[in-house]
C-alpha positions in Angstrom: 42.8 4.2 12.9 42.3 5.0 9.2 40.7 1.5 8.7 38.2 2.4 11.4 37.4 5.7 9.7 36.9 4.0 6.3 34.6 1.4 8.1 32.6 4.2 9.7 32.2 6.0 6.3 31.0 2.9 4.6 28.5 2.3 7.5 27.4 5.9 7.3 26.8 5.6 3.6 24.8 2.4 4.1 22.6 4.1 6.7 22.0 7.1 4.4 20.8 4.7 1.7 18.5 2.9 4.2 17.0 6.3 5.3 16.5 7.3 1.7 14.8 4.0 1.0 12.5 4.5 4.0 11.7 8.0 2.9 10.7 6.8 -0.5 8.4 4.2 1.0 6.7 6.8 3.3 6.3 9.2 0.3 4.7 6.4 -1.8 2.1 5.8 1.0 1.1 9.5 1.1 -2.2 9.8 -0.8 -3.0 6.1 -0.5 -5.8 7.0 2.0 -7.8 10.2 1.9 -10.7 11.6 3.8 -13.1 14.0 2.1 -16.4 15.6 2.7 -19.4 14.9 0.5 -22.6 16.8 0.5 -23.8 20.3 1.0 -24.3 22.8 -1.7 -20.6 22.9 -2.8 -19.9 19.2 -2.8 -23.1 17.3 -3.3 -21.8 14.9 -5.9 -18.4 14.0 -4.5 -19.4 10.6 -3.2 -21.5 9.7 -6.2 -18.6 10.7 -8.5 -16.2 8.5 -6.6 -18.7 5.6 -6.6 -19.2 5.9 -10.4 -15.4 6.0 -10.9 -14.8 2.8 -8.9 -17.7 1.1 -10.7 -16.3 2.0 -14.1 -12.7 1.1 -13.2 -13.5 -2.4 -11.8 -11.8 -5.1 -13.9 -12.6 -8.3 -12.0 -15.2 -8.1 -9.1 -17.0 -5.3 -7.3 -17.9 -5.9 -3.7 -20.6 -3.8 -2.0 -22.0 -3.4 1.5 -25.1 -1.2 1.6 -28.3 -1.1 3.6 -30.2 -0.8 0.2 -29.6 0.2 -3.4 -31.6 2.6 -5.6 -32.6 2.1 -9.2 -29.8 4.3 -10.6 -27.0 2.3 -9.0 -28.8 -1.0 -9.8 -28.8 -0.1 -13.5 -25.0 0.7 -13.3 -24.3 -2.6 -11.5 -26.4 -4.5 -14.2 -24.3 -2.8 -16.9 -21.2 -3.9 -15.1 -22.3 -7.6 -15.3 -22.8 -7.2 -19.0 -19.1 -6.8 -19.3 -18.5 -10.1 -17.4 -17.6 -8.4 -14.1 -19.1 -10.1 -11.0 -20.9 -8.1 -8.3 -21.2 -9.4 -4.7 -23.6 -7.4 -2.6 -24.1 -7.7 1.2 -27.4 -5.9 2.1 -30.2 -6.1 4.7 -32.8 -8.8 4.6 -35.5 -8.0 2.0 -38.1 -7.4 4.7 -35.9 -4.8 6.5 -35.4 -2.8 3.2 -37.9 0.1 2.8 -40.7 -0.8 0.3 -39.5 1.5 -2.6 -36.2 -0.4 -2.7 -37.6 -3.9 -2.5 -38.4 -4.0 -6.3 -34.8 -3.0 -7.0 -33.6 -5.7 -4.6 -35.8 -8.3 -6.5 -34.4 -7.1 -9.9 -30.8 -7.3 -8.7 -31.4 -10.7 -7.1 -32.6 -12.1 -10.4 -29.7 -10.6 -12.4 -27.1 -13.0 -13.6 -23.6 -12.0 -12.4 -24.9 -10.4 -9.2 -24.9 -12.3 -6.0 -26.8 -10.9 -3.0 -26.1 -12.0 0.6 -28.4 -10.9 3.3 -27.0 -9.6 6.6 -29.4 -7.9 9.0 -26.5 -5.7 10.4 -25.6 -3.6 7.4 -25.5 0.1 8.5 -22.8 1.7 6.3 -21.7 1.9 2.7 -18.6 0.1 1.5 -17.7 -0.3 -2.2 -14.4 -1.9 -3.2 -12.5 -3.8 -5.8 -8.9 -5.0 -5.9 -7.5 -1.4 -6.3 -9.6 0.9 -4.3 -12.2 1.1 -1.5 -14.8 3.7 -0.6 -16.2 3.8 2.9 -18.9 6.1 4.1 -22.2 6.3 5.9 -25.4 6.1 3.9 -26.6 3.7 1.3 -26.1 3.2 -2.5 -28.8 5.8 -3.2 -27.8 8.6 -5.6 -30.4 11.2 -4.4 -29.9 10.4 -0.7 -26.1 10.7 -1.1 -26.5 14.1 -2.8 -28.5 15.4 0.1 -26.4 14.0 2.9 -23.3 15.5 4.4 -20.9 12.6 4.9 -17.3 11.7 5.6 -15.9 9.7 2.7 -12.8 7.6 3.2 -10.9 6.4 0.0 -8.3 3.7 0.4 -5.8 2.6 -2.2 -3.1 1.1 0.0 -2.8 -2.7 -0.7 -2.4 -3.8 3.0 -5.5 -1.8 4.0 -7.4 -3.2 1.0 -6.6 -6.7 2.2 -7.9 -5.8 5.7 -11.1 -4.5 4.2 -11.5 -7.7 2.2 -11.0 -9.7 5.4 -13.8 -7.7 7.2 -16.0 -8.2 4.1 -15.3 -11.9 4.3 -16.4 -12.0 7.9 -19.8 -10.7 6.9 -20.3 -13.6 4.5 -22.0 -16.8 5.5 -19.4 -19.3 6.7 -19.7 -21.6 3.7 -18.8 -18.6 1.4 -15.8 -17.3 3.3 -12.5 -17.4 1.7 -10.0 -19.7 3.5 -6.9 -17.9 4.6 -3.7 -19.9 4.6 
């Protein structure tokens, strides 16, 4: 009987360690995805601040989905390419972009280090790199984002970032899609 008690104590200790390990994993995930409000008089720059942060922190490649891009963000993206960081943009066809943004589109299209892919179905804003993703409504337009009240989702969890990269990949033309496995 005492052997059985020792066996149960050892099993109990092993289960306690597994529970502690699982608790640590859950705690490490907390904060990996957050939802915030951007816009209104109190929080008009929340989204712009997050976008600038992800632009400045990018080390390898910045991926963007946006219906159009304004001159402010175009300048920031061009500065990023001067550091040798590639920028891949999926945006609406030039003809579907409002006239004031077409000049910016042309400027970005001719910038070395920036690749623009046209997709007529772009209706949201997604900016991501290998460490973080920002998803929201709207477009990469500083003034419009200041005036809009939007829900901003920030993702830092690696499995979710891979899923976002897969979705981004599906928006690319078939010859540009990364092959999985």
